[in-house]
N, C-alpha and C positions, 0 to 999 in steps of 0.2 A: 635267625631263628627258624625252626621248622615246626610247622603245625601238622599233626597227624590226625586226620578226620575219618571217622567211621560213620557211615550212613546205612541204616537198615530199616526194613519195613517194620511198621508198628506191629505189636503182637496181635492186634485185632484184624490186621489186613491179611488177606489171602496171599500166599507166596508160592506161586506155581513153580518157580525155579528152585526154591528150597525143597518143595515136595519131590521134584524130579531128582535132585541130588540125594535126598533121603532114600528114595526107592533104589537108586543105583548103589548107594553104599550098602544097603541091606542085601541086595542081590549079590554083592561082592563078598558077603560074609561078615560084614560089620554090624552084627545084630544088636550090639550095645547102643547104637545110635537111635535115640528116641525122637529127634526132631532136628531140622536144619532150617536156618534162615539165611538167605543170601543177600548181601548188601554190597557196598562199595567202599573202597579205601582211597583216600586222597591225601597226598603229601604236598604241602605248600611251603615253599621257602619265602620268608618275608622279613623285611626290616621293620623293627619297631623299637621304640625307646625303652619299653619295659614288657615284662610278661603280661601284665594287666592290660596294656594297650594292645598287644598282639592278640590276647584272648578276646577282647572286644571286637577287633577287626575280623577275626576268624568266625566269631559267632554271627556277625553281620553277613559274612560271605555265605555261611550255611543257611541262614534264614532267607537270603535274597536269591541264591542260585543253587547251592550244592545239595540241598534237601528240599523235598516237597513235604512241607510240614503237615499236610492233610493225611498222608499215608506213610511218612517216614520219620524216624527219630534220628538224632545225630548226637555224637559226643566227640570230643577232641582233647588232645593234650598238646601243650606247647613245650618244645625242647629248646631252651635258650642257648645251649652250647652243644649242638649235635656233634657226634664223633665223625671222624674222617670217613668212616665206612658207611655212615647214614644210619 
């Protein structure tokens, strides 16, 4: 199985990297961009007996290591049969 995890700053948290990317996009002519939040993407290969078991383990990984729950939110999806290309 593969878990795809996205961790991003909470909406109420200042995101200086997102603000920098927003300014850069605007200066490059992408005026339609109204905001940017920069986070991280983590892909985890894991063995589990079921999607439910994998979900529980990945949630624990996020809570214990991958996300700082004070300032970050996380979400993930479990792909039980990933394609050969990933």
